N, C-alpha and C positions, 0 to 999 in steps of 0.2 A: 412505534416505541415498543419493543417485545413485552410481553407478559411475564411479570417476575415468577419466578418459580417459588413453590411453596403450597400450602394448603389454605384455600379460601373459605371461609366461615360468614354467613351472611344472617341477618335478622338482629333485631334489639337486644334480646336476652341471651342468645348465644356469644354474641360481642362482648356484652357486660360480663356472661361469665368466663370468657376468655381472659379479658383484662383482670380479673379478681382471680382467677384460679390457675390461670398459666401466662402470666405476663412476660415470663422471661421467653416464651415461645413468639410473642406478637412482634413482627416486623413492621408493620404499618396500618393505620386505619384509614378507610375511605367512607366518607359521608356525603350524601346527596347534597349538590348545590340548586337549593330552592327555597323559596320563602320561607317553607316550614322548617328549615334547617337547625332553628333553635332548640328544636325537640332533642338535637344531638350534642346539645352543651354539656349534659353530663357525663356523656362519653367522650367527648372532645377534653373536659377537664381531667377525667381519670387516666387518659393515654398521656396528656402532657404532663401530669405528675409522674407518670412513668418513664419520660423521656421517649415515648413513641410518637413517630411521625402521623399527623393527622393531616389528609387531603380531602380536598372539596372535588367532588366530581359528577357530573353529570350522570342521567340514567342511564343513558347509552354505555357509558363506561363501565358504570357497575355491572351491566348486563354481560359485557364482554369478560368481566371478571368472573361471573358465578352464572351466566346463563338465563334464560328469561324466566325467572322464578321471582316471588316475592321476597325480596330482599329487606323491605322495610325501610330503603335509602340507608343503609350501612353495612359496610363489609369489612372483615379483618384479614390481613394476610399472615398465617402463622409460619415459620422456618421449619416447624416439625410438629408432630403430636405429642401433647405431654404424657405420654406413658408412665403409668406408676410403678414404682420398684417391687418387686413381688416380695420381699422381706418384709419392707415398712408396711406394705398393704396388709399381709396376712397377719401382722401384729396388732392391727386395728380391729380385726373380727372378733364379736362376740361370740363363741361357739355356742354359749348358752341358748343364743337366741335360733340356733339350727340354720344357719345361712346355706344359701346355694350358689353356685358358681357354675358357669358355662365354660368349658374349655373346647376349643375349635381347634380339630385335627385337619390342617392344610384345607382349609376355606379358599377358594379361588377367586370368586366372584364380588367384586366390591358391592355392588347392590345387596347380595345376600348378606355381606358382614354389616353393611348398615341396617338393614331390616332387623336382623337378629339384635344389635346393640339397641335399637329402639323398643322393642318387644321386651327385652331383660330390663332396660331402666324401667320401662312402665311398670312392670310386675315385681319388681324389688329383688332382682337377682343382685347380689353382692359384687359380683366382677366378671369381667370376660378375659379369660387367659388365652392369648394369642403366642403360637411359637415363632421365632425370629426368621424361620427357615420355612420355604415351600408355604407361605400361607401370606394372603393378602394383608397388606397393612392398612391403618387407618389414614386414607387419602382425601382429597375434594370429593370425589363421588362417594366413599363412604360417609363422610360427615353429611353430605347433601341428603343422602337417603334415610340417614338416622334422624334427620329432622332436628338436628342440632343435639339430642340426646347423647352423643358420644363424648361429652364434658358433663353428664349427668350422672354417669356410672363409672367408677375405674374400670380403664383398659389396661392390662398388664402385659407386657412381652415377656416370654419364657424362653430359656433354652431347650433344653433336652425335655420332651413331654412327660417320658416315663418317670425320670427323674423327678420331675416336679410333682407327678401323682404319688410317690414314694413318701415325698415330703407332707404333701395333704393327707395321705393316710396316717402320717405318724401325728397329725393334728387332731385327728379324730374324724376325719372325712370319709364318706362310704362314695364309692366310685360306681356310677352307672353310665355304662354305654348305651347310646340310642343305636338301636340296632334292628332291622326290619327282620332279622332271623331270630331277634332274641327270643325265649321260651316263656319270660315272664313279659306281661304287657303294663304298659303306664298305668293304665285305670285300676290295676290290682294292687301295685305296691302302695305301702305307707311309708312315707318320708319323715322318720322320727330323729335322723342324725342330721349333721353338716353334711350337704351334698356335692358333689362334683358331678356334672352331667357333660357327657363328652357327644359333640355333634361333630360327625365325619365330614370328610371331601364329599362334593356335589356328586361325584361318580363311583368312586371306589369305596365310599364309606370310611369307617375307622379302620386304622392300621392293625394288622394282626398282633403285633408286640403289644400294641397299646390295648387290644381288646383283652389279653392276657392279664391285664393290670385291673380289670373291672372287675368288682365285686358282684356286678349284675348285669344282664344284659337286657334291656327294656325294648320292647317292639310298640309300634303307637297302632291299636287296632283300626282298620279301615276296609271298605269293601274290597269284595274279590275283585272288581273291577279296575282296580288302579294299582300299580305294583309298588310305588313309591310317592313320598311326597318331596317337595323342594325343602331343601334344609333349614331355611329361614322358617318356614311354616311348622316344621317339625320343632325349632326351637322354641317357637312363640308357643306351641302345645305343651311341650313339657315345662315351659316356665310359669303357664297359665295353671298347669295341673298342680305345681309344687305351692305357687300361693294360693290355690284354692283350699289346699290341705292345711297351710299353715293359719287361714284365716276364717275356719269352720266355725 
């Protein structure tokens, strides 16, 4: 039988979070058929209440769905990823707390996106903005790489990047482009306002017109022996430095 299309997530907590936070996206739940399957009863009960089909499956079947990973005996199939609405999300932000947001400009590698989401969620970033065009979206690979963090941080699809930046500026955000040629460095900048950090494409970086929207261009100091960093590493360093300053 063909594998149904969709996004597969796995593990007790990610599946519980999907049932709680994105039940409209859940197509089916698969739980391991073993003597210990009683431990999934609360998941099965929640799924039944939501009228989501629950299927018992052997470990072999679960691995066919998600690969040879620690699935903890439970897998959920989502028809789509539950992106948040930009306007609704923006209205939830407390600007007095000086939140930070990552805006990704044409990231192509799903492993990079997953890693960025994971570090951003861990460091208290308030949201990930993804353009709908020329940008990898959240899929099974992204979710797997994020280790379930994709449901722990708002991920928002946006249309035109530059129009979005104008709206963010009107709300009081300052825009920082992470640029290897930036004259200011990440270590020397103080983040005392709401911030949008732009992370550019793996090869060409941030688009020229988007760079023009930046209030500052920040480089990450590093050894002269290295030309650049992987974008997910750069995003993690930026997120960490912002978090460090907020928690001094």
